[in-house]
C-alpha positions, 0 to 999 in steps of 0.5 A: 749120923746121916742127915737123912736119918735125922730127918726120918727120926724127926718125921716119926716124932712129929707124926706121933706128936700130931696123933697125940694132940689129935687123940687128946692124950695126956698133956705130959705125954704131948709135952714130952713129944714136943720137946723130943721134936724140938731136940730133933730139929736142933740136931738137924740145924746143927748137923754138919753136911758131909756133901753138897747134896746134904747141905742143899737138903739141910737148907731146903728142910728149913725153907720148906718148913718156913713156907708151909708153917701157919705161924708167922713167928715159926715161919720167920725162924725157919726161913732165918735158919735156912738163910743162915745155913745157906750162907754158912754151907756154901761159898759160891753164891750167884753174884748180883749184876755188875758185882764181880767185875765192878771195878774192871767195868768202870769206864776209863777215867771214871771215879768210884763215885761216878760208877756208883751214882750211875749204876742201875743196881742197888749199890753203895760205896761205904767208907771205913767210918761206916758212912756213905760216900755214894749211893745209886738212885735205885738204893735211894729209892728203896729207902724213899729218898734221893742219893744226895740225902744219904751221902755222908750219913752213917749206915745205922741212920739208914738201916737202923741201929739194931740191924747195924749192930746185929749184922751189918757192922761185923760184915762191913768190918770184915770187908774193910779187913779185905775179906769179901762178904756174901750172904742172904737175910730176911727183911721185914718190909711193912709186915711182908717178908723179903729175902735179900742177897748182899755182897760187899767188896773191899775198895782199895787204893793203888797203894793197897790201902782199903778205902771202904766197901762196895755194897750190892743189895738185891731182892731175891724173894721171887727167885729164892728156890733157884738162888738157893739151888745155885747157891748149893751148886746141885 
């Protein structure tokens, strides 16, 4: 079944549900329609796009639902789904400044620590023990502290154990295994939702052994629609 057909079926069910609620229909009838709507949304979420255009439409379906929702919990869930689908569907996300060519753009003779410490972006060098070797001023300021107070700390001590175990550990372990990571996620900043992009790049010695990962963070909240369109390459 095409993605467009799935969306059309959901729209028909949702219209019936709104009418049922507005007319005060029997509770059982409204409950049945609510379940059917939930099932339709699940089919939309689990659909595997056949084309880049479908993939883009799938992401924007949930993004638009999240933006238009009057319920915070529902809005957060839909935005989370949109970001997860974007990460799953598309492999070529726009890279944060200084990321793709970070190692090549270091001044000759500069160490990785020098590069990170001098960067104007939010970037950190994290070793394979999940500890900060270096972090930029911009990243330290995001957490309300100074770089020297972050160096040596475990990642979980900065972002919290829940976020570390739920997302960061697996991503970092993949980077430590040699696989670059790029993804989007929602971050609650004092009750305000922010959408962050993260890129992790393995850091290798001349021998090829991996010392850790460079982690780039960027707030893309204000440019989210553009980021997702670029992400989708449509």
